[in-house]
N, C-alpha and C positions, 0 to 999 in steps of 0.2 A: 668501666664509667658506666655509673647507675642512672637511669632516667628519673627525673624527680616524678613522685606519684601525685595526682590531683584527685583530690574527694571533692565530688559533686554534690551540692544539698538535693535535698529532695524536690526542691522547687526547680532547680536547673534541669534535674532528670527528666520531670514532667514536661517541661519546655521542650526539650531536647526530644523525646518521644514524641510529642505532639507535631514539630517540625518534621520529624522523619516520617511520622504518618501521612503529614500533608504531603510530602514530597514524594511518598510511594504512591498515593492517591492520584496526584497529577501525571505520574508517570504511566500508571494503568490507564488512564483517561487518555493520555497522549496515545498509548498502545492501542487501545479500542477506537480511536478517531482514525488512525493511519490503518487499522484492520478493516473497518468500514469502508472507507476510501478506496481501498483495494478491490473491493468487491463491486463497486459502482462502473459506469461506463467510463471510458476513456477520458472524455471530454471533463466531467466532474471529477475524476482523480486528479486531472493535471490542474484544475481549478482550486482544488483542497490543497496540494503540495506546493502551489504557487505561494499560498500563504504561510506555509511552514517557515520558520527561521532558519535561513542557511543550510549547512549540512546537519543540522540536529537530529532528524530522524535516522539518518545514515549512521550517525555515531552512537545514539542511545538505543537503538533497537535493532534486532538481526534483520535487517530492511531485505536483503536478498532473499532470506528463507520465508518470510512471511511474501514476499512478492511471488514466489516460485508456487506456493501453497493457495495462494487465493487465486492466483490464474492457472492453475491445473485444471485442465480439461477431462470429460469424461469419455472422450471419443477414443476408440480404439481402430487400428488400420482396416481399411475396408469399410468403413461405416460412412453413411452420408454426411455431409456437413451440414449444420444446423443452418436455416435461414436467417440472413442478417442482412443490413443495410447500410452504407458508407457513404458519406457525403463526398462529392468531388473533390479535386484539389482545388479546383477555382470556386468550390461552393456554391455551384450553380443549381446543383439537384443532387438528390439521393439515389445511389443505384442499388437495388437489391440481388441478391444471389440467385434466389429463385427466378426472376426475369432472365438473368443472363443464361442459366440453366436450360430455359426451355429450347433454346434455338442450337445452342452447342455446349460441348463439355466444357467445364471451367477448371484451370488449375490454378491453386491458390499457392503462392510462394510467400512466406513469411522469414524474411531474414534481412542480412546486412550483406552489400555487395561491395564493401569497402575493403 
């Protein structure tokens, strides 16, 4: 069975080219927004991702690879942790690492216990 061949007019080719270029531009712009958001503090990243339509970023972009590269640290084993502050769970105040570290050593554990 042979498939029928379609001939497109030059006008149709131009329209398809423009639509393709427009879709590509939107894809690249979305990539840029996600990449930029991943380099922001977690609160801002969460606000940006909250406005994304459903699972679109996870389906269209290599999200995990982007995330791992954006959040990769520059510390090596044995180096001091950079100073940072975090909001308490009850949001009553901020706690700074350097303040805690003055009195006693601090152990930071990042992970899941589930």
